[in-house]
C-alpha positions, 0 to 999 in steps of 0.5 A: 904199313898204316897201324890201327893206331895211326888210322884212328888218329887221321879219322879222329882229326876229320872231327872239329873237336879232336882238330882243336884239342890236337891243333892238326889236319887232314891233307889228301890227295896230290895237288894239296899234297904238293902245296902243303910241303912248299908251304910254311905250315909244318908237316907233321907225318907224311904217307904217299904211294910209291908213285908219288915219291917217284914223281916229286923226289926232289921235293921229298929231298928238303928234308921230310919224314915219309913213309910209302903206304899203298893207295889202299891204305890211304883211303881206309884212313882218308875222306877219298875214295881213291887216293893213289898219291899222300896223306899228311897231317899238318899243325895248324898255324898262328894267322899274323894279327889280323890288318887290312892296307889301305886300298885293299880287297877283302872278302867277309862270308855271312855265316857260309855252312857248306865245306865245299863252298868255303873252301871254293871262295878260297881258291877263288880268292887266291886266283884274284890275289885277295889274301884275306877272308873273314868269316862269321863264326858259324861259318864251316871249319877251315880246317875241315877235310872238305875245306881244304880239299875244295881249295886244290891247296890255296889253303896254303895262301889265304888268311880265312880269319874267325870273328864275330862279324857284324861288330868288326864291320862296324869297326871297318864302316868310316873307313871303308866300302863294304859292300853286300850281296843282294837281291835288292842290290844295285847292278854290279855291271853298272857301277865304276868299281874299284879293287878295294873293299870289303865283299860281304856274301851271305848265308846259302839258303839265307843271306846276309843276316840283319845284324850284318846288313846294318853295316853295309853301306851299298847294296850290289846284285849279279844280273840275271838274264835267265830264270833261275832263282839264285846263284850257287855262293861261291859262283856267285863270289867268282862272279862279284869279284871278278867286276871287282879286278875288271879293269886292273892292269895285270 
């Protein structure tokens, strides 16, 4: 049974201030918890249902300390409206120093505030084999429960770096192609794209900030065939990255 103190601690980790204070975050649901157990993250607390235990006994035998609890206890402590699997508290990890390879495709996000969008973009990066996402300091927090949930376990494989995006891009301008998604850009369907460079996507409502746009050396756009005003930024990311990867042998 989850004590009141444990529930209070788990709930406190829904707030960025306390996540940073404890250097810990919450993972919920079968898929995400299972991915966590197979990752290099430190699992500090693990609460699972009997059903999850029966389905993943072999994984749990690898030395995890866990407590079997009821589904309603997981719901009470976490953010899900239903959770018949598990909830874990994991320690934040220290990323290696950011270094880009010579021919690498990287996603850079400018002021992406919606945690669901960020989590989905992390999942998209994972799908296309991109292992780094660069975020401006005003982007949603990587360890936000909604980001973790939307990533569907991909958070365990992607390095997400927060930095002064305009300054970092300025350092890259002489050595890398920097693409910026914009309605004023060139039709990416007509461009001979290779899976390398930096692709910058901007805020859901306002696009790329002017100080970031100054560092972009190629504006690109997804051509519209209908009457919709815009695309969700995560959807746009998937379409753009797919065009970069299209001619890649796999």
